[in-house]
C-alpha positions as CSV (number, residue, x, y, z in Angstrom):
1,M,-8.3,5.5,10.8
2,A,-5.4,6.9,8.7
3,K,-2.2,5.1,8.8
4,T,0.8,7.0,10.3
5,I,3.5,7.4,7.6
6,L,6.0,9.6,9.6
7,D,6.4,9.5,13.4
8,I,8.9,11.8,15.0
9,Q,9.8,11.7,18.7
10,G,12.1,14.0,20.6
11,L,14.1,14.9,17.6
12,R,17.3,16.8,18.8
13,K,19.8,18.4,16.1
14,T,22.9,20.3,17.2
15,Y,25.7,22.2,15.3
16,G,28.4,22.3,17.8
17,I,26.9,24.2,20.8
18,H,24.1,25.6,19.0
19,E,20.8,23.4,19.2
20,V,18.6,23.7,16.1
21,L,16.0,21.2,16.9
22,K,15.0,21.1,20.7
23,G,12.9,17.8,21.0
24,V,10.4,17.8,18.1
25,D,7.5,15.7,18.3
26,C,5.4,15.1,15.1
27,A,3.2,12.5,13.4
28,V,1.9,12.6,9.7
29,Q,-0.9,10.4,8.4
30,E,-1.4,9.0,5.1
31,G,-2.7,11.4,2.8
32,E,-2.0,14.6,4.8
33,V,-0.6,17.7,3.5
34,I,1.3,19.7,6.2
35,S,2.9,23.1,5.7
36,I,5.7,24.0,8.1
37,I,5.9,27.8,8.5
38,G,8.2,30.0,10.7
39,S,10.9,32.6,10.4
40,S,14.3,31.9,9.0
41,G,16.5,30.0,11.4
42,S,13.5,28.2,13.1
43,G,14.5,24.7,12.2
44,K,12.3,24.0,9.4
45,T,14.7,22.9,6.6
46,T,16.9,21.2,9.2
47,L,13.7,19.1,10.2
48,L,13.2,18.0,6.5
49,R,16.9,17.1,6.1
50,C,16.9,14.9,8.9
51,I,13.8,13.1,7.8
52,N,15.6,12.4,4.6
53,M,19.0,11.7,6.5
54,L,20.8,14.5,4.7
55,E,21.7,15.6,8.2
56,E,22.5,13.4,11.2
57,F,20.7,14.1,14.3
58,Q,21.9,13.7,18.0
59,G,18.8,12.4,19.5
60,G,15.2,11.3,19.2
61,T,13.8,8.9,16.5
62,I,12.3,9.2,13.1
63,S,10.2,6.3,11.9
64,L,8.9,6.1,8.2
65,D,6.1,3.4,7.7
66,G,7.0,1.9,11.2
67,E,10.9,1.6,10.3
68,E,13.3,3.6,12.3
69,I,15.2,5.9,9.9
70,G,19.1,6.3,10.1
71,Y,19.9,4.7,13.5
72,R,19.5,1.4,15.5
73,A,19.7,1.1,19.1
74,E,22.3,-1.2,20.5
75,G,21.8,-1.5,24.2
76,A,22.1,2.0,25.5
77,T,24.1,3.2,22.5
78,R,22.7,4.3,19.3
79,R,24.5,3.4,16.0
80,R,24.2,4.8,12.7
81,K,22.8,2.3,10.0
82,S,25.1,1.4,7.1
83,E,25.2,3.7,4.0
84,K,23.4,1.0,2.0
85,E,20.6,0.7,4.3
86,I,20.3,4.4,4.6
87,A,20.3,4.9,0.9
88,R,17.4,2.4,0.8
89,Q,15.3,4.3,3.4
90,R,16.2,7.6,1.9
91,A,14.5,6.4,-1.5
92,L,11.2,6.1,0.7
93,T,11.0,9.8,0.6
94,G,11.3,12.2,-2.2
95,M,12.6,15.7,-1.9
96,A,12.5,18.9,-3.9
97,F,14.7,21.7,-2.9
98,Q,15.1,25.5,-3.4
99,Q,17.7,24.6,-6.0
100,F,16.6,22.3,-8.9
101,N,19.8,20.4,-9.0
102,L,19.4,19.0,-12.4
103,F,22.0,17.7,-14.5
104,P,22.8,20.3,-17.2
105,H,24.1,17.7,-19.7
106,M,20.9,15.5,-19.5
107,S,17.4,16.3,-20.8
108,A,14.3,16.7,-18.7
109,A,13.5,12.9,-19.4
110,E,16.9,11.8,-18.7
111,N,16.9,13.8,-15.5
112,V,13.8,12.0,-14.4
113,M,14.9,8.5,-15.6
114,L,18.2,8.6,-13.8
115,G,17.1,7.3,-10.4
116,L,14.7,4.8,-12.0
117,V,17.6,3.2,-13.7
118,K,20.3,3.7,-11.3
119,V,18.6,3.0,-8.1
120,K,15.5,0.9,-9.1
121,K,17.4,-0.7,-11.9
122,M,14.8,-0.4,-14.3
123,T,15.3,-0.7,-18.1
124,K,15.6,2.4,-20.1
125,P,12.3,2.0,-21.9
126,D,10.4,1.3,-18.7
127,A,12.0,4.4,-17.0
128,R,11.4,6.5,-20.1
129,A,7.6,5.6,-20.0
130,I,7.5,6.6,-16.3
131,A,9.3,9.8,-17.0
132,E,7.1,10.8,-19.9
133,K,4.1,10.2,-17.5
134,W,5.1,12.3,-14.8
135,L,6.4,15.2,-17.1
136,D,3.0,15.2,-18.7
137,R,1.4,15.3,-15.1
138,V,3.6,18.4,-14.4
139,G,2.6,19.9,-17.9
140,L,6.0,19.4,-19.5
141,S,5.4,16.6,-22.0
142,A,6.6,18.9,-24.9
143,R,9.6,19.7,-23.1
144,A,11.0,16.2,-22.5
145,N,13.9,16.3,-24.8
146,H,14.9,19.9,-23.7
147,Y,17.9,20.5,-21.6
148,P,17.8,22.5,-18.2
149,G,19.4,25.5,-19.8
150,Q,16.5,25.7,-22.4
151,L,13.8,25.8,-19.6
152,S,12.7,28.6,-17.3
153,G,13.2,28.3,-13.6
154,G,9.7,27.1,-13.0
155,Q,10.0,24.4,-15.7
156,Q,13.2,23.4,-14.1
157,Q,11.4,23.1,-10.7
158,R,8.7,21.2,-12.1
159,V,11.3,18.5,-13.7
160,A,12.8,18.4,-10.4
161,I,9.4,17.5,-8.7
162,A,8.6,15.1,-11.4
163,R,12.1,13.4,-10.8
164,A,11.4,13.0,-7.1
165,I,7.8,11.6,-7.6
166,A,8.8,9.2,-10.3
167,M,10.6,7.1,-7.5
168,S,7.1,6.6,-5.9
169,P,8.0,7.9,-2.3
170,R,6.0,7.2,0.6
171,L,6.3,10.8,1.7
172,M,7.1,13.8,-0.3
173,L,9.3,16.7,1.1
174,F,9.1,20.2,-0.4
175,D,11.8,22.6,1.0
176,E,11.0,26.2,-0.2
177,V,10.5,25.0,-3.8
178,T,9.5,28.6,-4.9
179,S,11.9,30.7,-3.2
180,A,14.6,30.7,-6.1
181,L,11.8,31.7,-8.7
182,D,10.9,34.8,-10.2
183,P,7.3,35.8,-8.9
184,E,5.6,35.1,-12.1
185,L,7.0,31.4,-12.2
186,V,5.6,30.6,-8.6
187,G,2.0,30.0,-9.5
188,E,2.9,27.2,-12.0
189,V,5.0,25.2,-9.4
190,L,2.3,25.8,-6.7
191,Q,-0.3,24.5,-9.1
192,V,1.5,21.2,-9.5
193,I,1.9,20.6,-5.8
194,K,-2.1,21.5,-5.5
195,G,-2.7,18.8,-7.9
196,L,-0.4,16.4,-6.2
197,A,-2.3,17.2,-2.8
198,A,-5.7,16.7,-4.7
199,D,-4.4,13.2,-5.6
200,G,-3.8,12.2,-2.0
201,M,-0.2,12.3,-2.0
202,T,1.3,12.5,1.6
203,M,3.5,15.7,1.8
204,L,5.5,17.9,4.2
205,L,6.1,21.3,2.8
206,V,8.3,24.3,4.2
207,T,7.0,27.2,2.7
208,H,6.8,31.1,3.0
209,E,3.8,31.4,0.7
210,M,1.2,31.7,3.4
211,R,-1.8,32.1,1.3
212,F,-0.9,28.7,-0.4
213,A,-0.5,27.0,2.9
214,Y,-3.7,28.1,4.0
215,D,-5.4,26.9,0.9
216,V,-3.8,23.5,0.4
217,S,-3.0,22.3,4.0
218,S,-4.8,19.9,6.0
219,R,-2.7,20.9,8.8
220,V,-0.1,23.8,9.5
221,I,2.9,23.6,11.9
222,F,4.6,26.7,13.0
223,M,8.0,26.4,14.3
224,N,9.9,29.0,16.3
225,Q,13.5,28.7,17.7
226,G,13.8,24.8,17.2
227,V,10.3,23.8,18.7
228,I,6.9,23.4,17.3
229,C,5.2,26.4,18.8
230,E,1.7,25.9,17.5
231,E,-0.1,23.5,15.1
232,G,-3.5,22.8,13.9
233,D,-6.1,23.6,11.2
234,P,-5.0,26.4,8.9
235,K,-8.3,28.3,9.0
236,D,-8.0,28.3,12.8
237,M,-4.5,29.1,13.0
238,F,-4.2,31.8,10.3
239,V,-7.5,33.7,11.5
240,H,-7.2,33.0,15.2
241,P,-3.6,32.4,16.4
242,K,-3.3,31.0,19.9
243,T,0.2,32.3,20.6
244,E,1.6,35.8,20.2
245,R,4.5,34.6,18.4
246,L,2.5,33.2,15.6
247,A,0.2,36.3,15.5
248,E,3.4,38.4,15.1
249,F,4.8,36.2,12.4
250,L,1.5,36.3,10.5
251,K,1.5,40.1,10.5
252,T,4.9,40.2,8.9
253,S,4.1,37.5,6.4
254,S,2.5,37.6,2.8
255,F,-0.9,36.3,4.4
256,N,-3.8,38.7,4.2
């Protein structure tokens, strides 16, 4: 039986009086590739940001490899863990964002090396070897010494993915990583993610690429207004949606 990597129970997140996540329950098994779909404002990105503790959340628990993330219970109260402990936990997940967030004054290899040297305390030669391995894996070995300004958007996104994966995360999070790209560059990034899925990497992907979600996912989660409205095998969900809301969403999406 596959090991549970991520376990989310009763997750609630509010901004002022606006409740964005309304008691989300979700479990991710080792090696699963789960795509999270839904209309804008349904809570998809917020869910990923809570998992990576980029957002505080007001209720529920998130556990990664059996370890509760971000907070600890002290009697009837809940206290945020120390920033040092949260930083250690955050390193258990890798995250690639809509924007590439590369340092413009660093080469592709230096961007990938940075976390290995600063967080994992590796020597520069060891970090360089790992950076070169992952840049090769995403098809950019020839661009290792190029700066972000010398790379296309798709190449920059692939560097960002290599940077996240180089840290050996237990879980990889992708937040609409193709949304800032020109259409002709989308395919090269999706191909990298497909390759990682084939390698057995555990992934959660927020995506609006419905055909990609259908092809690559072991499971799809459809979010609507802060809750999981429907989830299951993509072949079933996309062809025979059980809820009217998912059927409506698919009609207006890029899936055909």
